[in-house]
N, C-alpha and C positions, 0 to 999 in steps of 0.2 A: 505493499500499500504505499503510495506517496502521500506521506502523511508531513503537511507542512508545505508542500510544493504550490508554487503559484496556481497550478490548474487545478489542487485539489478544491473544483467549484463548484457552488451554484448560485447563481445570484442573487437570493436572498434564502438561506437555508432555512426548512423544514424542523430539523432535528431536535427543536424544542417545541415543539407542536405539542407532545406529550409529555408528563411526567411519567418515567417508569418507577417500578420499585424491583428492588432486588429478591432475588429465588428465595434469600432466607424470611424476607417480610410477607412473603405471598401465602393466601390463604389455598383453599380447593381450586383447583380448576373445572372450569367448566367446561372441559374437553373429558373423553372418556379416558381414563386411567389408563386403559391400553393400548390408544391411539399409538400408532408409531411414526416416527419421524425418522429419516433417513439420515445418515451422518456420513457425508462426503468426506476425501480426503484428495490430495493433487497427486498426479502422477509424478515422481520425480524426473522421469525421462521424458514422457509427454507434455507433460505440463495439463493434464486434460484429468478432469473428475471420473471418482470410480464409488459406489456404497463400499462401505467398511462394515456397517453396521447399524441395527435398528433398536432404538432407543425408544424407551413409552416416552409420554407429555411428561413427565415429572423430572424428563432430562432440562438441566439446569440451561442449557443454552437453547431451550424450547420456550423458557416461562421466563428469565429475566427482564424482558422487551414488555410484558403486559402494561396495558396503557390503565392509567386510574382516573381517566373521565367520566361520566355517568352516561348513562345512554347510549355505550357501545356494543356491539353485537358481534361476534365472531362468524369468520367465513365459514358459512357449512362444511363442516367435514369431511360430510359424504360426496359433496362436489370437489373439494380440495382433492380427496384422496382418488373422484373420479381422473382429475385432469393433470394427478401426478406424475403417470407414465409419458405424459404427451412434455408438460413441462421439464421434467427431470431430463430428456435426452434432447430437449432444443439448449438448453442451459447447458448441456456438456459438450452440445457441439460447438455455442457461441465462445463458451470460455475453455476454449481449446488449448491457450498459452497466456501465458503470464507474459506482456510484452510493453514495456514505457512508454512505446510511442501510443500505441494504443489505446491505453488509458488516459494519454491529454486531448489522443481523438474523440473519443466517447465522454470523457470530461465538456471539452468544447463543442459538442452535439447539443449534451447536456443543455449548456448555458446558454445556445442558441435558441432554444425554445424555452425559455424562461418565463411563464406566467405574467411577470412582471412587464415584460413585453408589450403584451394584449392590454393592460393596464396603463402604459402611458399611450399606446397609438392615438389614445383619441385628444388629449390633451397637445400631441404636437400638431395633430393634423388640424384643431380649431387654431393652433397659434399660426398657422400657417396659412389659413384663410380656405383650408379644403372642407368647408362646412358639411355638406352630401357624404362626404367617406366619414368625415367623422363623427357625426350621428350614425353611421350605419354601426360603426364598430364599436360606438359608445355601450351601446345595448348588447352587442354582440359579449363586450368586455365586461359588463354586468350580469349577465345568463352564465358567462365563463365562470368568473368567481361565485357564484351561487351553487350552481349545479354539480359545478367539478371538484366540490368542497363537502358536497353532501356525502357520496359513500366513503368520502374519505376522514370525516369527522364519526360517522355511526357504525361504519363496517370496518373491523378490524381484523387484517391478513398479515400474519408472519412475513417480512421480506425475507427473500430465501437467505441471505447470510446469516438471520440470526438463529433459523434453526440449521444450520451447516447444510444446506441445499447449495451452496455457491458459493464461491469463494468472495470474499469480503474485500473489495477493491471502491467502496464509499459506504459510509455509515449512516446514511438517511435511515431515521428510525420512527416515520411515521408508519401509516400504513399502506401497505403495497396496492392492496385494493383499488380503483384502478390507475393505470399507470397516467399519471396525471403530463408529463414529458411527450407522451405521444398523443395525446388528447391535445395540448397543445399543437403539435406540430403537424394537427390535423386541419386547427381553425387557423393556424398562420400561413399555411397552403389554401384554405380559403380566403386568407384575409390578402393574399399576393392575386391571385387570381380575380378578385372581385376588383381589387386596386387598379387590375391592368385593362380590365373591361371599363371600369370609369372612365381611365383617364382616355382611352381610345375610343368609347362611344358603341365599344362592341356588344352583340348580342347572341355570340355564337360561343360554342366552348371549343378552344384550339385543341390541339391534338394533345399538346406539352402539358394541359392540366392534371386530367387523370392520371398522366405519367408524374407528377410532382406530388402528390395526392400519396402515391405507392411509394415513393423512393423517401419521402419523410417518415411515412410509417414505416420502413422499413429499417431506416439509418436511427431515428427514433428508439426503435426496438432492440435494435443491435446493441446499442451503447448503452441502455439502460438494463438489459442482461449480461452485458459484459462486465458491467460495471455491482451485477452482484444485488442489485434492490430491487429488480420485479421479476414475475414469471411470465414466459409467454403468455399465458392466460390473462394474465392484468395487462397487456400489450393490445393486445387483441378487444379488451373491455374497452380499453381509455381509447382508440380508435373509432367505436361503435359512440363509444361518448361524445367525442369530440365530432361527430358527424349530426347526431341528435344538436347539439348546441348551436352548430351553424344555420342548422331550420328555425329554431326554436329563438335566435337570436335574430335573425331575418324576420320572421313572425312578428315579432316584439318591434320592429323598425316601421314594419309596416303596418301596426296599428298605431306605432307614433304619429305620421305622419298624418293620418287621416284627421287629427285634430289640430296637425301643424303643417303649415304647407311644404313639400322638399325642398333642398337646397341641390339636389341633382340637376334640376332645370334653371334656377333662380328664382323660382317663385316664393321662396321664405324671404329676397331683400325687397329693400324700398330703392324709390330711385332716390339720387343725390340730391338734395334743394328741395325736397318736396315736402309736406307736413307729415308725411309716412316717414320720414328718417327718423330713425333714434339717435339721439345726441345726447351731451351732456346738459345741454339748457332743458332736453324735456323727458326725462328720465321716469317722470311719473306717467308716460305711456305705453313703457313695456307692459308686458305680459304679467302683468302684478299678482292675480290670482293663481294660474298654475305656476307660477315662480315662488310661490308661496307654499302650495301644496307640495311640490316638489321636497320643499326646504322640512316640511312635515314630516313628509312618507320619510325622506334620509334621515330626521332625529329618531322615527322609531324604529327602522331597520338595524342604525348602528346601536342602541339601547339592546334590540334584542338578541342581538349575535353576541356582545359583549356581555352581556349576564350570566350570572351564574345560576343553574348548573349548565347552560348550554356552552358558553365558549366555544362557538363554532368554528372560529380561525385563527390564530394569532395573526393573520396576514390581513386582519378586517380593516385595520386605522388605514394600511397604504393603498389596499384595491379602492376601498369604498371614498377613500380620502383623495384618490386621483378620478374616478371613474362619477360620483355623483353630483360634482361640482360640476362636469361638463354636461350631464341632462340639466342640472338648473340654466349654466347658462344657455342649452339651446333652447329650453323652452321660454324662459326668460324675453332675451333678445333676438331668436330667432323662427318665432312662433307668431307672427302678425294676428292668426285667428285668436288668440287669445291677447289682444290688445283691443281695449275702447275704441284707441284712433287705429287700429290696425297697421303700429307700429315696427318696424324689424330695423335692425342694421343696414345699412347698403353693402354692395356687394365689397368682396375686399379685392384685391389686387391679386391678380394671378399672371403667371408664374409668383412666386411668394419672392423676396429680395432675400440675396445673403445674409445680410445682416439677421434676418430673423431665424436663421435655424438654431443659433447658439441659445437661445431666449426658449427657444421649442423644447430644447433638449434638457436642457441643465435644470431647469425647474421640477421636471419629472423627476430625474436622476438624484435629485437633493431632495425630494419627498420620499422617493423609496428608501434614500441612504438615512433617512431620520426615521422612517419610519423602524429600518433593520436596526437601528442602534438603540432606540428606544426598547426593543423585544418584546413590546406588548406589558409593560407593568402597570403603564395605564392608558389604555385602551382609549378609552370614549374622550380622554384628553391631550390624546395623539390623534386622532379623528378630527377632533374639533380643530387644532392646531393645521392640521395640513389641508381642510377642507377652505377657512377662511383663504389660508395661504395661495392654495391652488384656484379657488374660484378667482380672488380679488386680483390676484397675476394677471387670469385670463380677462377680467372686466377691465382692468385697466388697458392692456396691452392692444384689447381689440378697440377698445373708444376711444383711446386717445394716441398710439402710436403706430399702429399696422396701419397701412396706407387703403385705403378703398381703390376701385376700380374707376377711374374718372372719365373712361370710354364709355 
């Protein structure tokens, strides 16, 4: 294991998602006492793994990582046993060698599909004036943050390395089921295809788009299995989850534009110099009631997600702190139907000027680093700070600094 290596990375580690008990402190296991767990060793010749023994679930390697959160249900043992021949065979194929270069590559793939990228995309796009794409990705990000965490929070499956079914190359300690990296790989593939169609105004599926999904699935699956943190079945379920999230996220966006005009065809913008143009002098004409409704729902959501014993996710502050301000911005300033005066912002300049890119990237990057530094010690406070910073930054940027399309 490359302990302390620069590439022993994930953008924001989930390793403290759960608190773990040591095996000395555990009470009775919910698994059957005679449930068998294979113990594997690495061949010094080939580097591949093979079973050396079978141990009951009382073995400390099986129990010492048990989470202590409430409302956590174990992955069905019968299903785990059914999937075991398939999972173990694929793991032995993938972990065929201990290779430092391959370890680095797999960590880089994991970094490239970090869920934080999905959190940051809406703010980046709104800051660059790509409002139609930003609106779609805002709702896609929200659905990803919620749906990808539900099985992680409430279904517990031991990571392969925890029960010695794989080499330990990365000590991620959250639930194995399903693979969020594979899920995010599918979602980011969808984002790339959608962005391409958005900018080129294409209505067809190009030949490379299905191949991109397939390539991303195999790359992320290989990386996670090689690192010993996922079973192949986790990766399959993660891919299915990613497809479902893309569909639901798109439906949410379609529902949102029923009440607000779409920015895809510039219907959400006002004309420069018209009475409907939203400026610093007539902010009272913004979509005030929908804006307040979003603020209220955001408060309810974060309170629900951080309250005990739910403790939904340790990344709630940074995920919702980046995504919910974007919802408030879109509803408050790009939704003329919600305004009594039909007011909204004018169309922004496109393509964006080069000097806008540092701002678009640095604000979400600082937000994510702040959330990681806080380590969810005070999630409601950190969420409030992040919400205010993100929204005020976007508000000031678009209203006073970013140029509008004078044409």
